[in-house]
N, C-alpha and C positions, 0 to 999 in steps of 0.2 A: 407284594405289599410294598408301597413307597415310603421309604425312611422319612421321618420328620425333619424339616429343614432346620439347620443349625443356624440360630439367630446371630451368631457372631459372624458367620459367612456372609449373612445379608448385609451387615454393616460395611463390610469390606467390599461388597461387589457393587453397590450403590454409587454412582459417579458423584463428585464433589462439584460446587457450582462453577469452578473454573474448568471442568471438563465437559461441561454442558455445552453443546453446539447449539441448540434451539431454544433453551431455556426450560423452565419447569412445566409450563403448560404446553397445550397443543401449537402447532406452527400457526402464526397470525398472518403471515405474508400468503399471497395467493400462490398455489401450487400450479406448476404448468397445465396448460390445456391437453397436453399428450398423455397425462396421468389417467387414460381411459382405455378400456378394452371392451369390446363387443363380442360376445359367445353366443352362440347358436345352440339351443337344445329342442328336441323333439319330445313332446309329451307321450310317454309311454303307458301301455296298459296298466302295468303295476303302479304309477303314479295317481291312478284315479281311483275314486269311490264307485259306488254301485251305481250312481246317477252319470258316470263318464266325466265327473268333474275332477280336476287335479286337487288332490287333497292339499290343505293350506301348509302342512308341514314341509312339502316338497320345495316350497319356495326358498327355504332356508338351505336345502341342498343345492338348488339352483345357484344361490348366491355364492356358496362354497365352490361349486365348479367355476363361476365366473372369477372368483378371487384366485383359484389356482391357476387359471388361464392368463389372468392379468400378470402373475409372476412368471409362468412358462413363457410368454410371449415377450419376455424381456431376458430370457436366456437363464431363467432360475429354474431348476429342477428342485421343488420344495422338499423332497426327500433328502437332498444334499445337504440342507441346513441342519436337519436331525443329525447328521453325522459330525456335525460341528458344535453340536449342542445348543442350537439356536430353535426355539419353538414359539409359535405364535397362537396359543389358545384364544378363543372366543370368549370375551368377558361381558359382552352385550350384543344382544340382536333385537332389531325392530323391522317389524313388516307391517305396511298398510296395504290391504287389498282393495282393489279398485273394482275389478270384474273377474269373472270366473275365467279359468283356462281349461280347456278340453282335450280329450284323447286325440292325438296326432297333430294338435296345434304346434306350429314351428313358432318357438320363442326367441327373442332376442334379449339377452341378459347384459345390460351395461354395468360395469364395474368402475367405478372411480375413486381413486385415491383422494380424501378430501382432508386428512390430519396426519401429520407426521410429527410426533413428539419424541421424546427421549426414550420412552418405554411404550407408548401405545401408538396405534395405527388405526384409523379409521377408513372404511371403504363405504361409499354409497351405491346403491343399486336401483336400477329401474329395469322392469320386465314388460317387454312390448310383444304382443302378438302379431305377427307378420301375416296379413291377408290381403290378398288382391292389390299388392302394390302399395299398400298402406300400412303404418304401424299403430297400434293402440295400446295405450298405457294400461296395464293390468294389475301392476302391483310395483311398489317402492319400498326401499327400507335401507338399513345400515347395519354394519358389524363393527364392533370395536374390539381389537385385539391387543394383547399384551405380550411383550417379548419376555420369555423366561429362559432359563438355562435347564439344564438335566436335573438340577436339585429343586426345579419348579419354583425358584425365587426370581423376582424381577431383575431384569438386566437391561442396561442401555442398549439400543438398537445398534448393532456395529455399522461403522461408517460405510463399510463394503454393502451392506443390506440397504442403507439409505440410498446410495448411488443406483442399486437395481431398482428400487422402488421409484425412484425419480426419472428414470431413464425413459427413452422412447421404445415403443414396442416394434417387434419384428413379426408381424401378423402370419399365423400359420393357416387361417381359414377353415378350421376344422367344425364340423357339425356333431354334436354329441347326441347319442340316441339312450 
């Protein structure tokens, strides 16, 4: 059972206006073009329904895979943040389905950092089916994440984390099955 957060602790942890790096809202400046990662995923049998179509819920898992790869390709082992008491739970998710994906399709999932605020981070996603040398958009969406500590209270994204999120990637070229 998770203990109820202490309201007094909350007021101590939220940064004051002088400590705010980006301001109260999301970043209004354009983020670097290199804030993009492309991940490959092969549609598995367990991802599909009886018609061989990838079930809609799996696109959220593909988003997560791409988001984790975004961080990994910038040298961040996501579980190491847990040890530091930094967590990024999803607080909003949106998916727009354009076309179906099928068993054994090779998909490319683009994850792009589109907002970086004091507490919230947004990633936008586009999912493409790769066939015969061309890419076909089959879904797009976004996730909004909030930075919280071990006490589940909002906290400012540490400067070190901002640096990682804004850095260029060193791609690994993995295909996920």
